N, C-alpha and C positions, 0 to 999 in steps of 0.2 A: 695616883699621878705617877708617870714615869718621867724622870728628870735626866737631862744630859747637859754637860758643859762642853761647848763646842770652841774650836780655835778659829779666830776670825783674823781678818786683815789687820785688825786694830787692837786685837787683845783676846778676850774670852767673852762668851756669851751663853748664859744659862737659859735652857728652855724646858719647859714642864708641860706635858699633854696628858688629858685624862686616859686612864687605862680601864675605868669602868664607865658604863653609860650613866650610872647616877651621879657622875661628877661633870656630866655635859648638861649645859643649859639649853633651854628651848631657843634663845637666841642664837647660840652657835649651830644648833642643828638647822634653823632657818637658813643662816648664811651658807652653810654647806649645801643645802638643797637649791637654794635660789641661784647659785653661781653655776651657770652652765658651762663655762670653760674653766672648771677648777683644776688648778695645777697642785703638784706636790707642796710646794712652798705655800700657796694660798690655804691649803687645808691645814697645815702645821700652823700657820698664822693665826687661823680661825679658832683652832683648839687651844692654842699656847697664849694668844693676846700679844705675841710679839710681831711687830710689823714686817712685811714682806722684805722691805729694803734693809732691814737688819740681818734677817736670815740669809740674804744674798751675800753678805760679807764672810760667811763661813768658807774656810779655805777649801775643805774637801766635801763635795756633794754627797759622796757615799756615806759620810757620817750620819745623815739623816735616815738610813737604813735602819738605824736603832729604834726608829718609832714605827717601822713597818708591821711588826706583830701587834702592837697596840692598836693601830688603825685598823688592821683586819679583824681583830677581836671586837672592836666597837661596831663594825659593819654587821658582823654575826649577831650581836647583842640587839641591835635595832630591829633586825628582822624577826627576832624572838619577841620583842615588845609589840611589834605590829600585830602579832598573832595572839597576844596575851589578852584575856578579858578581865584581869584583876584591877579593880579601880580603888586608888587609895581613899580611905575613910576621912582623911584630914589633909589640909595643905596649908603651908604658911607664906605670908607675904611680907615683904620688906616695903612698908609704906611710911615714909619719912624717916624718922628715927625710931620707929616702932616695929615690932615683929608681930603680925596678926595672923592667929591660926584659926581657920573656918572649917566647918564640917562640909563634905561634899554630899549634896543631896542629888541623886541622879535622876532628876526631873526638871526639864527646862520650864514648864509651866508654872512651878512655884515662884519664879521670878516676876518682876514686874512686866505688864503687857509690852511695854516698849522694847525691853531687854529680850523677851521672848521672840518678838517679831523681827528684831534686827538679827538675832542669831538664826532664826528660821530662814531668813532670806539668804545669809551666808551658806547655810547647809543646802538649800535648794539650788543655789547658783552652782555650787560645787558639784552636786550630784548631776544637775542637768548637763554639766560640761562632759561628765563621763557617759552620760546617756547619747549624748550627740556623736561621741566617738565610736562607742561600742554598741549602741542600740539598747533598746527597752529590755530585751531578754538576757543581755550578757554584761551589763554595766557592772553588776555586783561582783562578778568574777575578778574585775580588774580595779574595782574601786580602792583608791588610796588618796584620801584628801590631802591637799598640800599643808604643810606646817603653818603657812601664814594664815590659811582659812581656820585651821584648829585654834591658832593664837586669837583670832577675832572672836570666834564663838566663846572661847574661855573668858575673854575680857567682858563680853556682855553679860554672861552667866555670873561672874564673881564679883563685878563692881559694887553694887550695892551692899552685898553681904560683907565684903573684906573692908570697904571704905565707911559704911555706915550712912553714906549719903543717898539723897533722893536720886533717882534715876535721871541721868542727863545723857543724851545721845553722844554729844561731843566728847565729854568727859569719859564715858565708857569706852569709846573708841580709842581714846587716848591711853587707857588703862593696859593696852597692849604691851606698853613699854614695862609695866610691872610683871605682867604674865610672862614675858620673855626671861626674866630672871629665874623662873621655876626650873626645876630640873626636868629634862624631857621625859624621865621615867614616871613623873607625876603628871605632867601635862598630856602626854599623848593618849594614855589609856582613858582619861576623862573625856577628852575631844572625841576620841573615837566611838565612845559609848553613844554620844549624842548623834554623830553622823549615821550609826548603824541603827539608832532606834527610831529614825525619822525617815524611812525609806519612802513614805508616801509624799515627802517634799519634793521629789523629783518631778512631780505633776504640778504644772503652773495652777495656782488658785486664783479664782475670780474675786476680787475685792468688793466691799460694799459699794463704793463709788461706781464700778463698772456694771454691778447689778442694777443699780438705779438708773444709770444711762440707758441700759437694755430695756427696763420697764418703761422709761420715758418715751424711747422710740416706738415701743409696742403701742402705747396709749396714743401718740402722734398719728401712728399709721391707722389705728381704729378709728380716731376722729376724722382723718382725711377720707376713708372709706365710707363712713357714714354720711359725710357732707356730700360726696359724689352720688350716693344713692338718693338722697333727698332731692338733689337738683336735677336728677333725670326724670323726664315726664313720663 
């Protein structure tokens, strides 16, 4: 962490921001990514937890330049992390007053069917969005899943293992709040693995119900055709 004490209009304000990526949580990175009109004070507020209103009371805006090198360093580190294929073997979660450590198994199919299907849909939607923009041939060159989508996939993947509970769609979706507490250096490589391991999900799948509907229409058409043939003299 890099810390600095600023002189404000009403006294002093101590601000600390991460200098290493492993000090940044997924929640902070999502906030940085989702804010399309992010200003310098917004970024410092997200990284430090100090409200923007308090940062605005600092007498000299140039004092914030003390954080410039740290922020630049974080941006370089996040680029490296996106290109890394190293997956953590274990991760820990804060659940209530307990700290739960679980093994990372790099296979979505080992989870309950409901969790697999929910995660699969998130991945498919994210890939489909990139295919729509860049086309079937080039989407992989530009693919960069949103951190919000990564968070959802991890919530579905880890919910049962971390909590010991039976799968529940709504509870698993709410588990994103726990996932956001993970360090981004843990969360992103695991999520990236799932997105890159299931490229076939970019193509829409036909569900059982749709197959049944198609079969039923085919049977109806066949019956109508037979009736027409029988009624013809």
